[in-house]
N, C-alpha and C positions, 0 to 999 in steps of 0.2 A: 365580486368573485375574483380571486387572485389567479394568476397564471401559474402553472406548474413550471418550476425551474429544474434543470438537469445538470448534474456535475459532469465535468470532463477533465481528463488528464492534460495538464499544461506541460509537464516535463517529468522525466524519470531519470534519476542519477543514483549512482552508488559511490559512497565515500571510499570504497575499497578497489573498485575497478573502473578504468576508463570506459567511456561509452562504447558499448558493443563487445568489450573484452569479457572473456569467460574464465571461471575458475578452472584450475587444473583438472579436478575430478568432478565432473558434472553430476555424478550419482551420490557424491558424499561431500556436500558443501553447505555453507551458511553465508548468505550475502545480505548485508545491510543496504536498504534502499530508501531513498527519500523521494516522495512523489508530490509534486505540486498539483493540487486539484482546485479548480474554481468552477464558477457557473459558466455553462456553455454559452459562447458568444459574448462573454463579458471579460473585461480586463480584471486582473488580480487573481490571486490564489493563496491558499494556505498550504503549509507543508504537513504531510502525513508520513509516518515512518512505518516500515515493516521489515521483517527479516524473512527472506525466502530461504527455506531450509528443506533439505531432503530427509526422508526417513532414516537413511544410513547415518546421516550426521546426528540425528536425534538419538538413535540407538547407540551410537559410538561415544556419545557425550556422557560424562558423569555428573554434569550440572543438572540441576532441576530447572525446568522451564515452564512458563505459563503459556497459554494459547493465544491470547489477544496480541495482535501485532506480528503474528507469524503466518506465513503462507507456506503450507507444506506441499511440496511438489516432488514427484518421483525423480525428475531429471531437470537440472537447472537450465533454463533458457530465457533470454529476455522476452522472446515472443510469448512464452507461457506466462511470465509475470504480467506482461501487458494485457494479455487476453483475460487473465484472472481478475485483474483490476477493473477492466472494462465491464466484465460480468457483474462484479460487485456494484459498480456505479449505476448499472441499470436498475438496481433495487433501492437507490438512494435519492430519488427525486423528492422535491418538496416545495412548499410555498415560499420559503426563504432560506438563506444560508444557514441559519441556526438549525433548522429542521434537517437540512442535508448533512451538515457537519456532525450532528448528533447521531445520525444513522451510520455515517462513515466511521465514527469513533467506536462503534461496537466491534469493529474488526481491526481497525488501524489505530496507531498511536498518533495523536494530533498535537501539533506544536502548542496548542492552547489548552491541553489537558490540565485540569486543576488550576487554571488561571482565575485569579480573583482580583477584580479591579479595585 
């Protein structure tokens, strides 16, 4: 019988904002975020990508957008992003990394999406 493994956040960064920095308008913004996620208590992580976006930013945009890889939040905050990710991770345990990463990839974009060795 295998043990259940649990994912954890190793780091969260934005390519647009320094750590802890906030957009000018918290109710109307779109922030690209890279999250390193690995197995709890183990070294190593893979990078997953998401865009935290507010409903105002969606309605004000004339671009078409798909849903996967987007976290829709009413008001941007790093705490809200982290809390939302932690809630997602609670539903993504598995017997191995492949099972965990497959579950995470349903909501987040994974650095190995469409990778073919």
